[in-house]
Each structure stands twice: as structure tokens, then as C-alpha cells.
Kinemage of the C-alpha trace (Angstrom):
@kinemage 1
@onewidth
@group {chain A} dominant
@subgroup {mainchain}
@vectorlist {calphas} color= white
{ca unk a 1} P 13.612 -17.219 42.917
{ca unk a 2} L 13.297 -20.168 40.453
{ca unk a 3} L 13.414 -19.575 36.523
{ca unk a 4} L 9.979 -20.843 36.344
{ca unk a 5} L 8.577 -18.661 38.903
{ca unk a 6} L 10.589 -15.641 37.441
{ca unk a 7} L 8.758 -16.477 33.948
{ca unk a 8} L 5.224 -16.817 35.351
{ca unk a 9} L 5.644 -13.452 37.330
{ca unk a 10} L 6.768 -11.821 34.080
{ca unk a 11} L 3.781 -13.127 32.331
{ca unk a 12} L 1.228 -11.845 34.934
{ca unk a 13} L 2.900 -8.534 34.790
{ca unk a 14} L 1.289 -5.710 32.300
{ca unk a 15} L 3.460 -4.579 29.641
{ca unk a 16} L 3.702 -1.110 31.008
{ca unk a 17} L 5.635 -2.609 33.696
{ca unk a 18} L 7.708 -4.588 31.517
{ca unk a 19} L 8.928 -1.561 29.889
{ca unk a 20} L 9.889 -0.371 33.011
{ca unk a 21} L 11.887 -3.320 34.080
{ca unk a 22} L 13.363 -3.222 30.681
{ca unk a 23} L 14.637 0.502 30.928
{ca unk a 24} L 18.299 0.793 31.042
{ca unk a 25} L 18.656 -2.875 30.548
{ca unk a 26} L 17.061 -3.727 26.953
{ca unk a 27} L 17.943 -1.494 24.087
{ca unk a 28} L 14.957 -0.431 22.115
{ca unk a 29} L 12.506 -2.233 24.396
{ca unk a 30} L 9.713 0.230 23.627
{ca unk a 31} L 9.590 -1.357 20.146
{ca unk a 32} L 9.056 -4.690 21.540
{ca unk a 33} L 5.846 -6.649 22.187
{ca unk a 34} L 5.092 -8.443 25.274
{ca unk a 35} L 6.539 -11.945 24.445
{ca unk a 36} L 9.695 -10.602 23.222
{ca unk a 37} L 10.326 -8.603 26.192
{ca unk a 38} L 9.623 -11.436 28.525
{ca unk a 39} L 12.201 -13.374 26.333
{ca unk a 40} L 14.832 -10.368 26.666
{ca unk a 41} L 14.260 -10.150 30.410
{ca unk a 42} L 14.763 -14.052 30.851
{ca unk a 43} L 18.087 -13.696 28.882
{ca unk a 44} L 19.651 -11.232 31.496
{ca unk a 45} L 23.051 -11.957 32.388
{ca unk a 46} L 23.240 -13.628 36.120
{ca unk a 47} L 24.774 -10.523 37.658
{ca unk a 48} L 21.811 -8.465 36.809
{ca unk a 49} L 19.196 -10.955 37.487
{ca unk a 50} L 19.149 -10.257 41.184
{ca unk a 51} L 18.371 -6.607 40.637
{ca unk a 52} L 15.754 -7.456 38.229
{ca unk a 53} L 14.087 -9.992 40.540
{ca unk a 54} L 13.941 -7.343 43.564
{ca unk a 55} L 12.321 -4.734 41.483
{ca unk a 56} L 9.909 -7.245 40.101
{ca unk a 57} L 8.928 -8.227 43.583
{ca unk a 58} L 8.288 -4.483 44.168
{ca unk a 59} L 6.363 -3.934 41.339
{ca unk a 60} L 4.126 -6.806 42.512
{ca unk a 61} L 3.784 -5.524 45.675
{ca unk a 62} L 2.281 -2.118 44.220
{ca unk a 63} L -0.098 -4.015 42.123
{ca unk a 64} L -3.828 -3.891 43.331
{ca unk a 65} L -5.273 -6.922 44.830
{ca unk a 66} L -7.074 -9.319 42.453
{ca unk a 67} L -10.763 -8.790 42.308
{ca unk a 68} L -12.930 -11.747 43.938
{ca unk a 69} L -16.399 -12.926 43.467
{ca unk a 70} L -18.671 -12.002 46.298
{ca unk a 71} L -20.358 -15.285 45.915
{ca unk a 72} L -18.860 -18.631 47.173
{ca unk a 73} L -17.653 -20.606 44.436
{ca unk a 74} L -20.132 -23.533 43.381
{ca unk a 75} L -19.137 -26.757 42.280
{ca unk a 76} L -22.336 -27.712 40.794
{ca unk a 77} L -22.888 -28.232 36.983
{ca unk a 78} L -23.787 -24.881 35.167
{ca unk a 79} L -27.450 -24.782 33.673
{ca unk a 80} L -27.587 -26.279 30.142
{ca unk a 81} L -27.857 -23.016 28.617
{ca unk a 82} L -24.482 -21.960 29.465
{ca unk a 83} L -23.305 -24.835 27.571
{ca unk a 84} L -24.728 -24.279 24.428
{ca unk a 85} L -22.274 -22.498 21.766
{ca unk a 86} L -25.276 -20.261 20.105
{ca unk a 87} L -25.725 -18.712 23.712
{ca unk a 88} L -22.399 -17.709 24.718
{ca unk a 89} L -22.485 -14.528 26.580
{ca unk a 90} L -20.964 -11.244 25.064
{ca unk a 91} L -17.900 -9.984 27.003
{ca unk a 92} L -18.890 -7.231 28.774
{ca unk a 93} L -16.757 -5.262 31.376
{ca unk a 94} L -18.121 -3.845 34.568
{ca unk a 95} L -21.573 -2.428 34.484
{ca unk a 96} L -21.971 1.423 34.705
{ca unk a 97} L -24.520 3.009 37.160
{ca unk a 98} L -27.964 2.447 35.531
{ca unk a 99} L -28.819 5.229 33.249
{ca unk a 100} L -31.804 5.663 30.655
{ca unk a 101} L -31.667 3.705 27.331
{ca unk a 102} L -29.719 5.931 24.928
{ca unk a 103} L -31.685 6.571 21.663
{ca unk a 104} L -30.247 7.131 18.228
{ca unk a 105} L -31.218 10.707 18.353
{ca unk a 106} L -29.646 11.231 21.460
{ca unk a 107} L -26.269 9.850 19.976
{ca unk a 108} L -26.403 11.711 16.968
{ca unk a 109} L -27.446 15.109 18.819
{ca unk a 110} L -24.606 17.719 18.481
{ca unk a 111} L -22.849 16.347 15.493
{ca unk a 112} L -22.041 18.871 12.930
{ca unk a 113} L -20.244 22.007 12.180
{ca unk a 114} L -20.026 24.110 15.461
{ca unk a 115} L -20.944 27.720 15.100
{ca unk a 116} L -17.825 29.945 14.891
{ca unk a 117} L -16.173 31.462 17.853
{ca unk a 118} L -12.982 33.542 18.717
{ca unk a 119} L -9.979 31.102 18.855
{ca unk a 120} L -8.031 31.017 22.030
{ca unk a 121} L -5.232 28.375 22.478
{ca unk a 122} L -5.199 26.192 25.371
{ca unk a 123} L -2.671 26.239 28.005
{ca unk a 124} L -0.705 23.252 26.889
{ca unk a 125} L -0.426 24.753 23.248
{ca unk a 126} L 1.053 27.676 24.805
{ca unk a 127} L 3.399 25.999 26.824
{ca unk a 128} L 4.577 23.636 24.038
{ca unk a 129} L 5.446 26.492 21.691
{ca unk a 130} L 7.405 28.272 24.361
{ca unk a 131} L 9.233 25.129 25.627
{ca unk a 132} L 10.729 25.051 22.085
{ca unk a 133} L 13.055 28.207 23.269
{ca unk a 134} L 14.785 25.911 25.967
{ca unk a 135} L 14.784 22.460 24.064
{ca unk a 136} L 13.206 19.857 22.561
{ca unk a 137} L 9.528 19.022 22.701
{ca unk a 138} L 7.375 16.216 22.358
{ca unk a 139} L 3.573 16.777 21.933
{ca unk a 140} L 1.090 13.410 22.794
{ca unk a 141} L -2.129 14.622 22.706
{ca unk a 142} L -5.461 13.136 21.256
{ca unk a 143} L -6.672 13.490 17.622
{ca unk a 144} L -8.180 16.921 16.966
{ca unk a 145} L -6.756 18.577 19.990
{ca unk a 146} L -4.850 21.239 18.041
{ca unk a 147} L -1.329 19.668 17.414
{ca unk a 148} L -1.082 21.725 13.935
{ca unk a 149} L -1.304 24.761 15.925
{ca unk a 150} L 1.789 24.359 17.767
{ca unk a 151} L 3.567 23.284 14.637
{ca unk a 152} L 2.393 26.576 12.770
{ca unk a 153} L 3.462 29.107 15.710
{ca unk a 154} L 6.566 27.358 16.327
{ca unk a 155} L 7.393 27.662 12.244
{ca unk a 156} L 6.198 31.271 12.516
{ca unk a 157} L 8.795 31.979 15.328
{ca unk a 158} L 11.499 30.163 13.730
{ca unk a 159} L 10.924 31.947 10.418
{ca unk a 160} L 10.964 35.240 12.074
{ca unk a 161} L 14.540 34.480 13.119
{ca unk a 162} L 15.538 33.660 9.242
{ca unk a 163} L 16.081 30.003 10.110
{ca unk a 164} L 14.941 27.227 7.915
{ca unk a 165} L 12.294 24.710 9.348
{ca unk a 166} L 11.570 21.226 7.792
{ca unk a 167} L 8.284 19.296 8.288
{ca unk a 168} L 8.320 15.746 7.808
{ca unk a 169} L 5.399 13.296 7.621
{ca unk a 170} L 5.428 9.595 6.912
{ca unk a 171} L 3.364 9.586 3.705
{ca unk a 172} L 3.516 11.521 0.298
{ca unk a 173} L -0.112 12.271 0.260
{ca unk a 174} L 0.190 13.757 3.697
{ca unk a 175} L 3.283 15.807 2.618
{ca unk a 176} L 1.260 17.246 -0.370
{ca unk a 177} L -1.632 18.051 2.021
{ca unk a 178} L 0.612 20.156 4.291
{ca unk a 179} L 2.231 21.639 1.166
{ca unk a 180} L -0.866 23.050 0.117
{ca unk a 181} L -1.841 24.115 3.783
{ca unk a 182} L 1.227 25.752 4.507
{ca unk a 183} L 1.400 27.579 1.294
{ca unk a 184} L -1.917 29.331 1.726
{ca unk a 185} L -0.591 30.125 5.533
{ca unk a 186} L 2.947 31.387 4.584
{ca unk a 187} L 2.926 32.122 0.976
{ca unk a 188} L 3.777 29.909 -2.049
{ca unk a 189} L 6.996 31.561 -2.419
{ca unk a 190} L 8.328 30.635 1.199
{ca unk a 191} L 7.142 26.995 1.062
{ca unk a 192} L 8.754 23.980 -0.943
{ca unk a 193} L 8.461 20.137 -0.843
{ca unk a 194} L 10.658 17.235 -1.561
{ca unk a 195} L 9.115 13.903 -2.073
{ca unk a 196} L 10.477 10.808 -3.805
{ca unk a 197} L 8.565 11.985 -7.069
{ca unk a 198} L 8.100 15.534 -6.526
{ca unk a 199} L 10.600 18.535 -6.006
{ca unk a 200} L 8.984 22.220 -5.859
{ca unk a 201} L 10.845 25.336 -4.463
{ca unk a 202} L 13.626 23.236 -2.905
{ca unk a 203} L 15.522 26.144 -1.716
{ca unk a 204} L 12.319 27.693 0.380
{ca unk a 205} L 12.486 28.538 4.085
{ca unk a 206} L 9.911 26.224 5.107
{ca unk a 207} L 10.496 22.477 3.228
{ca unk a 208} L 7.704 19.816 3.497
{ca unk a 209} L 9.130 16.374 2.826
{ca unk a 210} L 8.701 12.713 4.065
{ca unk a 211} L 11.257 11.489 6.880
{ca unk a 212} L 13.127 9.324 4.438
{ca unk a 213} L 14.345 12.185 2.659
{ca unk a 214} L 15.439 14.257 5.482
{ca unk a 215} L 16.993 11.317 6.601
{ca unk a 216} L 18.998 11.054 3.386
{ca unk a 217} L 19.976 14.681 3.440
{ca unk a 218} L 21.412 14.052 7.197
{ca unk a 219} L 23.255 11.290 5.736
{ca unk a 220} L 24.814 13.358 2.863
{ca unk a 221} L 26.030 16.230 5.624
{ca unk a 222} L 27.250 13.275 7.648
{ca unk a 223} L 29.624 12.319 4.927
{ca unk a 224} L 30.749 16.033 4.421
{ca unk a 225} L 28.296 16.876 1.530
{ca unk a 226} L 27.204 19.775 3.367
{ca unk a 227} L 23.708 21.564 2.470
{ca unk a 228} L 22.966 25.107 3.260
{ca unk a 229} L 19.495 24.376 4.420
{ca unk a 230} L 21.310 22.225 7.307
{ca unk a 231} L 23.498 25.161 7.956
{ca unk a 232} L 20.603 27.408 8.834
{ca unk a 233} L 18.073 24.700 10.058
{ca unk a 234} L 16.342 25.877 13.249
{ca unk a 235} L 13.333 23.713 13.673
{ca unk a 236} L 12.448 19.941 12.525
{ca unk a 237} L 8.775 18.955 13.153
{ca unk a 238} L 8.056 15.339 12.814
{ca unk a 239} L 4.887 14.711 12.297
{ca unk a 240} L 3.194 10.950 12.852
{ca unk a 241} L 6.351 10.225 15.435
{ca unk a 242} L 4.458 7.024 16.715
{ca unk a 243} L 6.254 5.653 13.437
{ca unk a 244} L 9.447 5.180 15.711
{ca unk a 245} L 7.900 1.922 16.922
{ca unk a 246} L 7.163 0.550 13.519
{ca unk a 247} L 9.003 -2.551 12.817
{ca unk a 248} L 10.347 -1.781 9.305
{ca unk a 249} L 10.318 2.039 9.158
{ca unk a 250} L 11.100 2.863 13.085
{ca unk a 251} L 14.783 3.000 12.132
{ca unk a 252} L 14.334 5.967 9.603
{ca unk a 253} L 12.960 8.341 12.663
{ca unk a 254} L 15.727 7.225 14.936
{ca unk a 255} L 18.450 7.863 12.681
{ca unk a 256} L 16.900 11.074 11.659
{ca unk a 257} L 16.671 12.053 15.347
{ca unk a 258} L 20.235 11.159 15.892
{ca unk a 259} L 21.675 12.985 13.004
{ca unk a 260} L 19.750 15.811 13.577
{ca unk a 261} L 22.012 18.988 13.716
{ca unk a 262} L 22.455 20.324 17.307
{ca unk a 263} L 21.579 23.808 16.707
{ca unk a 264} L 17.925 22.807 15.564
{ca unk a 265} L 15.193 22.218 17.712
{ca unk a 266} L 13.151 18.950 17.194
{ca unk a 267} L 9.149 18.967 17.747
{ca unk a 268} L 7.713 15.416 17.689
{ca unk a 269} L 4.012 15.332 17.020
{ca unk a 270} L 1.946 12.304 17.871
{ca unk a 271} L -1.523 10.933 19.207
{ca unk a 272} L -0.591 7.572 19.930
{ca unk a 273} L 2.817 7.342 21.504
{ca unk a 274} L 2.517 4.336 24.049
{ca unk a 275} L 5.355 5.668 26.096
{ca unk a 276} L 6.383 9.157 25.817
{ca unk a 277} L 8.138 9.518 28.940
{ca unk a 278} L 10.664 6.929 27.882
{ca unk a 279} L 11.060 8.555 24.515
{ca unk a 280} L 11.905 11.993 26.452
{ca unk a 281} L 14.427 10.228 28.095
{ca unk a 282} L 16.070 8.880 25.119
{ca unk a 283} L 15.978 12.046 23.534
{ca unk a 284} L 17.468 13.828 26.552
{ca unk a 285} L 20.355 11.609 26.521
{ca unk a 286} L 21.399 11.775 22.913
{ca unk a 287} L 20.675 15.495 22.354
{ca unk a 288} L 22.517 18.274 23.861
{ca unk a 289} L 19.335 19.798 24.892
{ca unk a 290} L 16.763 18.803 27.276
{ca unk a 291} L 13.363 17.423 26.233
{ca unk a 292} L 9.856 18.665 27.432
{ca unk a 293} L 6.963 16.257 27.198
{ca unk a 294} L 3.385 18.021 26.699
{ca unk a 295} L 0.799 15.536 27.128
{ca unk a 296} L -2.849 15.024 28.176
{ca unk a 297} L -5.928 12.686 27.418
{ca unk a 298} L -8.848 14.586 27.303
{ca unk a 299} L -10.270 14.623 24.026
{ca unk a 300} L -11.571 17.864 22.304
{ca unk a 301} L -13.887 15.811 20.205
{ca unk a 302} L -15.640 13.132 22.043
{ca unk a 303} L -15.697 9.782 20.914
{ca unk a 304} L -19.230 8.037 20.156
{ca unk a 305} L -19.705 4.421 18.885
{ca unk a 306} L -22.653 3.156 16.849
{ca unk a 307} L -23.129 -0.611 15.385
{ca unk a 308} L -24.424 -1.313 11.844
{ca unk a 309} L -26.026 -4.512 11.518
{ca unk a 310} L -25.774 -6.347 7.901
{ca unk a 311} L -29.527 -5.590 7.668
{ca unk a 312} L -28.864 -2.229 7.668
{ca unk a 313} L -29.957 -1.450 11.444
{ca unk a 314} L -28.133 1.305 13.132
{ca unk a 315} L -27.933 1.153 17.033
{ca unk a 316} L -25.721 3.117 19.757
{ca unk a 317} L -22.843 0.527 20.673
{ca unk a 318} L -22.801 1.230 24.173
{ca unk a 319} L -25.630 2.697 26.823
{ca unk a 320} L -23.354 5.700 27.515
{ca unk a 321} L -23.147 8.436 24.550
{ca unk a 322} L -19.404 9.418 24.777
{ca unk a 323} L -16.810 6.232 24.824
{ca unk a 324} L -15.207 6.663 28.293
{ca unk a 325} L -11.762 5.353 28.389
{ca unk a 326} L -10.545 3.589 31.453
{ca unk a 327} L -14.249 3.766 33.018
{ca unk a 328} L -15.973 0.570 31.674
{ca unk a 329} L -18.543 0.079 29.462
{ca unk a 330} L -21.882 -2.121 28.761
{ca unk a 331} L -23.252 -2.807 25.353
{ca unk a 332} L -26.746 -1.081 24.357
{ca unk a 333} L -29.607 -3.616 24.731
{ca unk a 334} L -30.432 -3.310 20.926
{ca unk a 335} L -26.867 -3.991 19.897
{ca unk a 336} L -26.666 -6.953 22.371
{ca unk a 337} L -29.926 -8.531 20.532
{ca unk a 338} L -28.223 -7.806 16.981
{ca unk a 339} L -24.923 -9.163 18.145
{ca unk a 340} L -26.365 -12.474 19.082
{ca unk a 341} L -28.686 -12.544 16.092
{ca unk a 342} L -25.920 -12.301 13.741
{ca unk a 343} L -23.749 -14.811 15.773
{ca unk a 344} L -26.889 -17.084 15.931
{ca unk a 345} L -27.251 -16.586 12.054
{ca unk a 346} L -23.541 -17.203 11.374
{ca unk a 347} L -23.213 -20.432 13.451
{ca unk a 348} L -26.311 -21.790 11.805
{ca unk a 349} L -24.890 -20.978 8.321
{ca unk a 350} L -21.530 -23.327 9.209
{ca unk a 351} L -23.692 -26.029 10.545
{ca unk a 352} L -25.538 -26.002 7.100
{ca unk a 353} L -22.482 -26.059 5.320
{ca unk a 354} L -21.041 -28.933 6.993
{ca unk a 355} L -24.085 -30.915 6.765
{ca unk a 356} L -23.837 -30.076 2.857
């Protein structure tokens, strides 16, 4: 395989499959974009190039065949209307089955506070809490699914064993919010907070802090300045753990995980980890206990989309009420008209400015 064809095949491969090629070959590949991944794969040593090419060929064989048009290609000139800038068609994916036109009343139907009902944890929540008895856990579920329940139940169990719990978040504002929330749940005498500008009840059994503060505590412990809280540390909860992929702050999360005491369990929470399986494999390699992934993509609170035109007109964004990820979509007829009108008005304004 020539270098040119090798690079062309890499460019045609989806990024998720590029990450699969990079696994065990490129360190921290899960933090890279597609262009950087391709560059690193092209720079692989010659002795491993053959294995990469073979795996790349197998990946291409596993891809679905490209979609072809049902109609023969015509070499005739397109109609004049298709050549006008202001008549450019809007990008629309594969059409869904025909459905009645969605009204705004239908789109807004059901929005509000639901009636109270007894709380019953989902099966994945129970599994996540119980899995902490055997090792670390990564919870990767959509927003609103109930990750906080897992954190609260895991905290209760750990504090019952008279062990310390540390809850980290990437933002001071989120840390302050969790401090107030957990103070109501566990009692203010049992909850403390450590941030860059706040230090309250620092010897509490449950400490809320930013990830940078915990990293600094672990640095001090590694240099011989042992903190009594780390000796009794039983659980570390890292909220918004997708920050591992942040180009600037991701190293803080990596170092915190690497330096975390071995007797403590790690609970990573996120709604937007793109490669949780690879993260599980990494934690299992560097930590003395196995790591369990708890993941699903079913939203407890469905997403709906609407379009607000500058004139104040509000219309449904799509023809379907709920946004169906991975199932295609078509714009709502009224929205398509408003978008075309806005585009036409904008282009006409640009023309007037050029003439002026």
C-alpha cells in the first residue's frame, strides 16, 4: 500500500474507527481530533506499518457499502434555479415517514412539572452503586438520567463505613451548588468545601472541591506531606469527567486519577464521554482494581427543538416532536420557509452594502 493510498483511506475512515486503530499505538489518542490522529498514524514506524494497514483494510471491509442513487447520473445542465445563490437548498437528511404537520401546541404539550410519584431507582443506578463494591465505576448516561442519585447513594454507603468522600467538579460555581445540596442531605456538620477562595469545615467527612484542589492535595501526599483525610479516603467522585479530553485542563483529571490512593474507589460521572470503553481500559491498566462501565443512551427527558425567527415567529424545528438521534430528520415546513426568508434577506443586505 502506497503512502498516498494509506493516507486517503485514513481520511475516509470515521473518527471512532481511527481511535480504534490508534489504541495501544498512540498515547492519549482519545484527546486528539481527526487531523492529528491521521498525522500520528502516518508517522508510525515501519515495523508496525504493516499491522496498521492490515487492520485498516479489515475496518474498510466491515463498513457498510456507500449509498448510490436510484436514478442514473445525468450530464445535462442543472436547471437555472439551482444555480442561484439565494435558492440554495437547505441540508436535509434522509426523510422520515410522512407524518401530520406538527403544531406548536403539540410541540409544547407535556412541558412542565410532572405530578409527584414514588421514586424507584432504575436498574442501571442500582448496578452502578453495587459495582463500587468491586472496583471503580464510570457512569456515562444522558443529562437528566439520575447520575446524582448514584453519587448520593455511594456517598451514604462510604460514610457509613466511616470513610472520607471527596466530590470534585470543574467549576467553583458547581462546587458551591453541590455544597449547599449535600449540606441539606447529610447535615452541614458533615460537609465541607475547599476551593480557591473558600474553605469551610475542611475536616468534614464529605468534602466538595474543584479537581485542581484535589490534585494539589495528592501532590502534597506524593511528596511526603500525608493528609489524614487521604488515609481514610474511601470514595472519590469526579463530576463532569469529560474534562479529561480538555486540551488545557485534561491533564489535571489524568494526574488526579493516577495519584488517587489505591484504597479509594473512583466514580466518574459524565453525560458526554465519547469513548468510555477506552477510558475503562485505561483505568483498568493503571489502577489495582477493575473498572465497570455503566452506560446507556435513552433520555429520561426527551429533547425537542424549536426555531425562533428574528421577527419573533416561533415554529417547530423538525417535523417530529422529539429529536431522534441517529434516525434522520426533516425540517418543519414553516421553519424551512423562515430559514429561506432569512437567508434571502441576509444575502440581499450584503448586496446592498457592497453596492453602497
